[in-house]
Structures are given as structure tokens and as C-alpha cells.
ROTOR-362222 format. One record per residue (C-alpha): residue in one letter; x negated, y, z. Coordinates in steps of 0.02 Angstrom, whole numbers, plus 50000, padded with zeros to 5 digits. Last residue first. Layout:
BEGIN
AXYZ ...
REM end
This chain:
BEGIN
K525065026853077 I525045020853248 E523345025153325 K522855014853483 E522155021853629 K520585012153688 N520134999153818 T522044997553824 N522834989253978 V524514982853945 F525624971454096 L526884960854018 I528384955254131 D529424942554123 G531194945054221 V531584959654322 G532224963254510 E530684956554582 Y529324968454535 G528694971054675 T527104964254629 F525814970754468 I524944985654554 N524954976654721 I523614966154660 S522314980554665 D522924994254720 H521765007154705 K520554999654577 I521954995154482 A522515012354482 E520855018454418 T521155004054277 R522515012554211 V524424998754178 G525594999154050 I527294991654066 I528124978553941 V529694970954015 L530354954953929 D532204947053940 A532744964853992 D534304963054105 K533754970854266 S532694980654162 K533824998654240 E533764992354430 N532074985954432 I531264999954326 I531915014054451 S531275002254608 K529434999854517 A529325019754506 E529755023554690 I530875036254742 N530445049754812 D529595061954721 K531095060354582 H530655051754408 E532075055554289 N532435043154164 L532525047153980 E533115032753850 V532545029053668 N533615017853599 N534635028753540 L533245036253446 S533345018553356 I531655011153358 P531095000053199 L529205010753192 R528875020253054 G527415026153166 T527425044053099 S529445045853155 I529445035453306 L527965043653348 E528485058953335 I530035055653426 I529235048853576 K528065065753593 K529685075353583 R530525065553711 Q529175066553831 K528985084553818 E531095085653864 L530675074954017 E529065084454084 K530125096554198 E531135081654260 P529595071354296 S529345056754176 L530065040154162 V530325035753967 M531055016553927 L530785015053759 R532315001353715 I531694989153591 R532924977053535 A533024958153494 N533784947753343 K532264940753249 W531544937453445 E531304919753393 P530734921753227 H529284929253290 G529024949653201 L529754954953364 I528304951453465 I527004962453339 F528404977253385 G528144976953572 M526434974553561 L526474989153454 I527444998653578 M526224992853725 L524474998253614 S525435014053593 A526005017053755 N524255012653844 E523515030753839 Y525265037653903 D524895035254065 K525405049254177 S526845053354081 T527755036654103 I528255022853966 W529085008153994 I529324995253853 D530974985253880 I531314972153781 N533104966253740 Q533684950653645 K532514936353702 F533904925953797 G532994923153933 F531054926653946 N530774910454061 K531914916654169 E531114907754308 S529834922754305 S527914923954206 G527024939754261 L525824940354086 V524314954054106 C523574959353939 I521964967353937 D520924976853799 F519174971653761 D517844983653727 T516714972953848 S516134979654020 K518134978754045 V518244960154061 L516934961154216 K517764974254292 F519594966054285 N518564949254357 D519414954154538 V521024959554490 I521404939654394 N520534931154522 E521534939354646 L523224936954537 G522904918454536 E523804916454716 P525544923554648 K526824910454659 K528564918254608 K527884930554514 S526724916554430 F525004923154341 E524314923954178 F522904931154070 M522724938153909 I521064945553839 M521204956953671 N519914962453560 N519344944053451 D517954948153320 K518584946253169 G518614927853053 S520194924353113 V519604913553249 G518874925353330 P517064921253395 L516954917453569 Q515904928853704 I517684933853803 V517784915553858 Q515834912353927 A516124927454032 I518034921554085 A517544904854108 S516084911254211 T517424920154332 I518754907854345 S517394895854407 P516154879554381 S516784879254185 V517494867354081 I518254874253913 T519714868153833 D520254871753663 M522104876653540 Y522234888653391 V523864896153392 R524864896653243 S526614887853315 K527494874253234 T528314873353417 S528294854153424 D526374853553336 S525784867253501 L526404854753608 K525574841553544 V523954849753508 M523914854053700 R524144837253735 N522604832153605 V521614846753704 C521694839653891 E521374821153837 K519754829353751 A519424839953914 E519634824954012 K518364815853926 Y517244829753943 T517634831354136 E517374811954154 R515624812654047 S515234828254131 L515194847454121 Y515544855154306 G517164860154384 E518824869954351 I519564866654191 L520354880354094 H521354878253934 I521004892353810 Y521984898653686 N521494907653534 G522824916153450 F522784929353282 G523914944153256 Y525474949953134 K526454935853091 H526754920653225 S524974926753324 I525854937653450 W527414924553471 R526324910553496 L525244918853628 M526784924853742 N527244905253700 F525624900553773 A525814910653932 S527494906653964 F527164888353964 R526974886054132 E526444869154236 F525574860554069 T524424874954037 N524034881954212 S522314883854216 S522384899254101 I521344908153980 C522014918253820 V521224922753672 V521984936853580 S521444944053404 P522844958453404 R522884968553233 W522054986753181 H522194993353010 D522375010753073 E521085008053220 K519805002453112 T518764988253161 D516954988753114 P516164973953025 D516954978052870 A516454966552735 K514964959052824 Q516204951452956 L517514947052814 F516334937552707 V515624927752833 K517464921352905 L517994920352734 R516484907552678 R516734897252832 S518594896252813 L518474892052638 Q517284879652685 F518064869852836 I519704869752722 V519074861452587 G518314848452713 Q519744844752788 F520784843552625 I519604829252578 N519564821852756 A521504822952754 L521624813352576 G520594800052630 E521214796752825 K523094795352740 D523554779552821 E525304776852876 K525974764652724 Y527394759052738 Y528504775652722 S527004783252648 T527154772252512 T528974775452486 Q528684796652479 Y527204792252354 I528214780852240 I529464796252245 A528554811252231 M527704800152068 I529544797351988 I529834818752021 I528114821051950 A528534810351788 L530334816151771 I529514835551789 S528254831451661 Y529574821851535 F530694836251573 V529284851851527 S528604838951382 I527074840251286 Q526584859051339 F527164856151523 M525924841251528 L524544852751442 F524424864751577 I524164851451713 C523014842051626 A522164855751576 L522014863251772 A521244847551806 G520124845451659 L519314864351700 L519174860551869 S517964843851842 V517014854451721 Y517024868851860 W516334856251979 K514934849951873 S514384832051862 R513424822551957 F512644803551923 I511844795252077 P513204801452201 R512834807852371 Y514414812852456 A514214806152636 P513404826652668 D515164832052610 A514704850352540 T516914850252538 F516774858952357 H515974847452248 E516914833252337 L518524844952290 F518174846652126 S517804828352092 I519494821852181 S520484836852072 C519474827151901 I520014808651978 A521914817652033 G522024826151831 Y521694810951739 T523044800151856 V524364812851814 M523704814251634 F523954796451611 F525674797351691 M526354808751572 T525514799151432 I526524782751490 I528354797251510 Q527754798351326 A527794779951289 V529324776751371 I530124787551253 D529484779651092 I529644761451188 D530754753951032 G530544735351027 I531734730951170 I530904711951156 V529064717751177 F529744730451328 I530214715151424 L528664704251349 T527564717551431 I528394719251613 I528444699251634 S526624695851567 T526074713051705 I527024700551843 I526194683251763 S524554695051764 A524704699551943 N525064680552008 V523364677151904 P522234687651978 E520544682051899 N518904678052032 S518514664451897 K518174647552034 L519464654152171 R520994660352053 V521524676652140 Q522824681552260 S523324699352275 V524894697852194 W525694685052323 D525064692552469 N525804710852430 V527214701752382 F527434691052548 A526904710152644 N528354717752573 P528374735252545 L526704736652414 I525144746952453 K524544730452551 D522694736752496 A522374719752426 G524174721352330 I523474736452266 A521854729252206 Q522934714652122 L524094726652035 T522494736451966 R521764719951894 P523294714151832 A523374729651735 V521474727551653 L521554714151576 I523084716251500 S522644733251435 G521054728651368 I521814714951271 A523304727051196 S522014737851138 S520974726551075 L522464718650969 S522994734650906 A521324738950853 A521134722750761 A522964722650704 L522604742550631 G520974736750568 I521764720350460 P523074732650401 I521494743450354 A520384731050269 P521604725750162 G521364742950048 W519534737949994 L518414753249987 A519684761750075 I520704777750023 E522374769349977 Q522164758650167 M522094775150247 I523724780750181 L524554769050306 Q525854781150368 D526184785650225 A527144802350185 A526064816350284 L524494811050226 D525214808850021 E525984827250049 P524324834050133 P523154827749980 A521894813149986 S520144811550021 I519304826650086 A520724829850240 L520654810250258 K518784810250263 L518714824250400 A520074818450518 T519054799750507 A517554811250572 M518244819250686 Y519184803450776 I517334793750755 L516654808150838 M517854808050981 G517754790551006 A515784788751018 I515654801551148 T517214792951256 A516364776351247 W514644782851301 I515364791251449 T516384777351512 G514984763651456 R513464772751554 P514654777551694 I515604761751730 S513914750651702 K513064758951826 S514174759251979 P514704743351934 N513254733051942 K513664713951905 L515434719551848 D517004708451854 G517954717651999 S517604735251888 L518534727251756 G519664741951761 A518524754751735 G518514749551563 A520034757451543 A519574773651580 M519224781051402 G520744773651318 T521794789451363 F521064795751200 A522364788651093 P523774793351205 F523424812251138 C523914809250947 V526014810450985 A526024823151106 F524674832950999 F525634833450845 Y527264838750956 F525854852751029 F525354858450849 G527274860750783 K527964852850641 G527804854750458 D528704868750358 L527544869050213 I526184854350190 K524324857950213 A522754862550174 D521954876150295 W520184865950306 P520044860050128 I518264856450128 A517534863549981 E515714859650013 M515934840950071 D516544836249893 Q518164834049842 A519224815949859 Y520714815349748 E520304804749636 T520064792549765 T518674785949858 G517964770949988 L516544769950109 F517354779350248 F518794767550234 F517514754050218 L516514755550352 L517964759450472 S518644739150443 F516794734250474 F516744740850627 L518574733150690 V518044719450627 F516544718150743 A517324726050911 V518854714450887 L517754699150896 Y516624705651021 L518234708351128 T518954692251108 K517324687151198 I517884699551337 G519484691151339 L518874673651331 D517874680951514 A519194688751586 G520564679551608 K520624661051522 Y522114653051572 I523284669751634 A522514682351500 L522494669251359 L524294662551402 I524794680651394 L524214686351245 L524694670351158 I526664675151237 T526314691951175 A525814689150980 P527364675250970 I528594691051029 S527784702550901 I527714694950758 I529264688250727 R529714702950829 Y529234713550678 N530864708650600 Y531944719450696 I530984735350641 L530914728050451 I532884731150429 N532584749450445 F531054750750317 D532014744150177 S531784726450088 A530594718449967 L530634703350098 L528804696150026 Y527804712549970 N528764722550098 F528114710750259 I526504709750183 P526184727550200 S527164729150366 F526114716750435 S525144731350543 E526494735450624 A526704716850730 F524874725650814 A525854742650847 I527144730850929 I525824724651031 Y525134739951060 F526444747451144 A526984731551234 T525054734651341 S525404752051338 V526894744351465 A525724738351554 Q524434750551583 S525674762451617 L526504753651752 Y524994751551825 L524354770951812 G526074774451902 I525814762152038 G524054766952078 I524614786352075 A525844782052237 G524234769652287 G522874782352301 I523974795552380 T524484782052521 I522574774252514 G521774791452516 F520984801552401 S519384795752379 R519604776852426 S521114776552320 I520644785552179 I518984775852140 F520024760152174 Y521424764652061 V520184768951917 G519404750251925 G520474739452020 G519064727352094 Q517514734852197 V516824750652181 K515164752352302 Q515374771252323 N514454788452269 T513964781752100 A515854777952049 I516454797352088 E515054802751987 A515474791951820 V517494793251849 A517164810651860 L516114812751704 A517434801351604 T518814812351681 P517954829451616 I517544822551446 T519504814751443 V520464832051470 L519484842151385 H519394828951271 G521354831351232 L520904848851169 L519454843951057 I520304831150963 I521734842150949 M520754856050879 F519984845650733 T521744842850688 Q521944860750686 W520744864950584 L520974851050469 G522724854750418 L524234852850518 N525604843850442 G524304831250345 V522904829450449 A524134825250583 F525054810250485 G523124806650419 F523024803150601 R524734792650641 L524484774250606 F522704769750592 L522074782050726 I523754779650828 A523294760750845 G521794761550939 L520164766450934 I520264771951123 T520704754751164 C519264748351061 I517894761351153 S518544757651311 T518584738951306 L516924738151202 F516044751251315 V516614743451493 P516024726051426 A514334729551368 T513804738151537 G513474720051616 F514574707551650 G514194698151816 Q515754688351841 R515784689852018 K515754680052163 V517064676152262 L517644684452436 S517834699552366 G519304696652278 A520324694952425 M520894677352451 
REM end
């Protein structure tokens, strides 16, 4: 039965604070902090604390923010990530987080067993290596007792135990701070730089100490058992993080002024030599380790239970089994059994130093994801994102970047390994879980905001298009989208590298519920078509009673690139040129704007083998030449045309051929065009031979022919200007509003 159907335990803020602070003040505080101070000195130890909290404080603030924006249920940090980033990526991170929490329990129990080392040393008078095995005498029974506690008593007794452990921990630290030594120095003579010679590097100790700071989100794991999670999680998490940072800094200072660096580096339990009552330190270590173990073994099953409830795991039976809870207490018994098995395995292994580094990486990935969510939510400006508590976007961004930086500083190998493992888990989760809505929503919002700002920037930065930076921003309108793909193909070739494309499918008629529904269905079909070709064309529809009204609307559309559209493309079938009349009739309408015009005459060749483009330039139509050459060059930018060549076909009376040849050579040279002079062909135009006949003969094997058309010729010859080219394949007719300058 899902946890949401069961009455909550009704805990308040105190359990969140205690779970977090008792996990923060763990074994590393007692066993490794003196080691760090002795090797690095006080200044660098403070830097470790501050640098670690560059991750934990932004994460704590992000957890508080996200938790107050939504109803937080069972699963804690996993629930927050999955409901913000989506079930798929949330599930991948959640599985990694769960494994970290489960193995962390074993780590803390082994540290708990180490607190008995003074007793072993006294009773057995043996060396340290022998005693490593003997720690299992403590760790294995302790693990079994903890398992029984988690399964049969659960959060209720666990929380009560936390109160006792926190009390013992408090008095242990109190005895430490009240203690003194013969070496003790005044606060006025703080040894900021005192350290041993040839100590290990800064990031080695950062890696050793950072797990001490990772407990700040432990309290969020109790979210399913809290009366008011959106209130208790922010308060408990933030206060535990701040309190933990202050205690660590105070501990480092006390260690530095109480013992020489050599003793700090050599004795891992140096704190008992400083404390007012020495045994308080092993007792405190036991309490701290036990509290961290309790916190982890309470949180980990709840994470797994929430993962199962979301059907993340690849087996339906396993999902149902781990998501079950005890009816009366809401305890995730089955998830606790799985967690207990994992914990016991690693306790028996005993040495988990290598695994501990991977654990740190998973925590870093988790914290980085939380900070990234907070940052992205700020950037998307989603009206639905209204947290009661708000962090700052730059704080969240700092936390995310710090996680990435520190991961690779700690260990490049384990960072890459952690990322690979997370990628494998993500791919597996994606295979069984196709819901990516949360992640898609966030990034759609980011892209929307980025696109909006870039469009405004481009509009303000350069309102007038400069000819030397000209590029086509084409809008194509056609009602034959699903009958002929030639116009769409031409547009995607133009849009691939150098230009921008906006394809509009025309539905003739009046806007109504039926035509609106038809338009939506057409867009979906067009997007699928676009996806299959990996095009960079924006697809849309327009419902209009006539082609003229549609053109009038389309030429006023804003450009998808942030710049205004500057070219319109029409298309007709050479075999059935019924649509030509509409194109010619609306030519004057388009010319009233500053648009260039392209008219594509489609043939059954469908652009052939995409090997040859013939561009025909006449002495009477040199104004269109630059745009025609640019269009040919832009089409060559698409991979489907990468092996094609351009032939410049000059058509001129004999007496002007040499003049036209020089113009073309100069154009190729100054424009740095990838056209060989061997691909420039001069053709004599005799008075008794029609130009169309020459083009039909010379370009019969071309895959695309580009021809210029003058506005005056269209007025005079109407649709005849576009017909009579039966001997060639597809033709792109080009009419420029203004001669382009190729530089």
C-alpha cells in the first residue's frame, strides 16, 4: 500500500534537525579532524570547512526552496529531485543516492566499532593490524541490533534514540571543549600555520573530511513521517548545516591550540588526550557513529520505498514489494530488509575506503542536481514555481559548479566512474520508464527564456540587416506539405548551417473548432516529419480563407531567429502547375515588402543525386546573380550536398561574353566562393534561339537549376516565365529585392 494512504507519524522540525546534525557530527569529527589540522594547519583546515560548505549550504538552501514549493511526500531528497527533474532522471539519481545511504550505514557502524579500540588495546595489548579483524566482534552484532531496530521499531524508536544520542554527543563535545593540556596556548597566540613537514596535499584531506558535511540532507529523508514537511525540512536542514559548520570550526580551533601538529597527525583519538574526561571521546565517537548509522538506516529504506512506489525499478513485482509499508506505523519494512542485507555485506567486508570515495561522488552528484534544479527553476521564471522560501540563483549555481569542480579535484577516476555508473542507471531507468515530463518542462522553460532574451538582444543590437552579414531567414508557405516534400527539403537545406527556416502549412478555410483541430494534427505530423530528417526548420500551420490573405499574414510573422524574415518561398509542381497563377497574382503583394522571393518548381527527379547545381546568369539579369550564387553556396552547406559542385552558366550575346566572364571571375575572387574557374561555362545566346532551349539542353543532367527572374518579366509574361523547362529537373527561381554584395 502506498505511503500516502497511511496516516503520518506527525513528527515536527526537531527530528529533521537531530537526524541531520547527528549525521553531520559523525566519525570523521572524532577520528580525522585532528589528522587534518596536524597535516595542513588551522588556516587550511578552515578552508576545507568553508569549501565543503560551498556545496552543502547552497544545497541546504535549495532543498529548503524546492521543499516549500510543493507537497513533499515520502522519499526526501529523492522525492524533491524526481518531482522537479522528472521521474526518469530522478530515479537514476535516487538509486545512486539510495546505494550511498545504504553503504554509508555500514561505514558508520565500522566507525562505531573503532570507538572500542581503547578497550581492545587495553585487553588484548595487540597491534592495530590484528585488531582490524576483531572490530567485527562489535560491528556485526551492532549491525544486527540496528537492523532489528529499523525493521521492528522503525522511525518512532529511531527518533527517540536520536534524542539520547544527541544528548550523549553534546556532553562528549562539552568535555572536549572544557579540557586543556600542558601545550595549550592562549587565543592571542593561535598557531594558524603550525603543521608537520611533508604533510599530504590539501585535496587529499578534503576528500577525507568532506563526507563529514554530507549529512545535512539526511533529515529530509523523514519527509513521509513529518506533520508539515514544507516547514520542518527547511528549518531543520538549514539550522543543522549552520550548527555543524560552527562546531567543526570550533573543533579545529580547539585542536590547533591544544596539541602540537605531530601529536595531531599521529594519534587519531587525540581528542581524548585533550578532553576534561578522556573516555568521553570514545563514547562520543560511538554516539556519533551510531547516530549517523541510525540516521542512514532510517532514511535509506524510505528512499527505496519511494523509488518502488514510482515504479522505477525494472521489475513490477520488485517495485510492489519494496513499496509496501506496515499499515499501522507506515514503516517500509521490505525496503528495510533490502537495506539491511546491503549494510551487513559491507560490514562483513570491513574495508570500504574505496567504496567510501564512490559514496562521496554519488552525494556530490545528488547535491549538484539539487542546486541545478534550484538554479534552472529561477531561470525558467515558471509561474507555477512559487516557493515560500527562496534562495538566490547565483548561490545555487555556485553550489552546482562547486560540486563538479570538487568531484574532479578529489578523484578524476572516481568522478568518471560515478558519472558512468549514473549514466548506466539512467539508461536502464529510461528503458523501463518513459516519463520525462519534469526534465522536459524545466529545459523547455530555460530554452524559452534564453530564446526570448536573445531575440530581444538581436533586435536591439542591429535593427538594420547589413548586406555583408546577410543570411536568409526564409518563410515557406504551401498547402501541399504532405503531397510533395520538395519545398520542405529545400527549406531544411537552407536552414541547416547558414540560414533559418519557418515552414507554414496552409489550410484554406475559416478558423473554427474543426479547422483548429485539423491544424494541431497537421503540426504534429509535420514535427514527426521534421524529426525523421533531423531538420532545423520551425513548423507551423495557418488557417486562412485564401492564399492572398495567408501570404499577407505570413510575411508579417516574426522570424524564429530573432531577426525579421527576409525571404519567402513558394512551390509548384512542374507537371501540374495549377498553383502558379496564385503565386504570380500575389507577387506584387510580396514585393510591397522588402522580401526576396524564391519559387521552387518541383519535378519527379526529386533533386536527383544531389551532385550538380547549375546557376544561370544572363546579361539582362545580373542583379539576381549574387543572391543566386549565395543560395547555391548555402545549399552546399548541407551534408546531403557535400559532394556537389556548382557550375556558373553565363548566357550572353557573343559581344558581351568576355565582359561577363571578367565579372564572374571578379565575383568569385572577391567573394571567396568555392567555385573553380573550370566550372564557369560561357554560352552564346543567339537571337534566333530561346534561352529556355539552351538551359534545357545544357542542364538536362543537373540536380538543381537556379534561374533569376525579374519583376518586369513576370509582369509581362505572367506564368509563362516559370514554364517551358521540361528538359531539366527541379528549378529554383530567384528574385532579389536588392542586389546582394558578396564580400
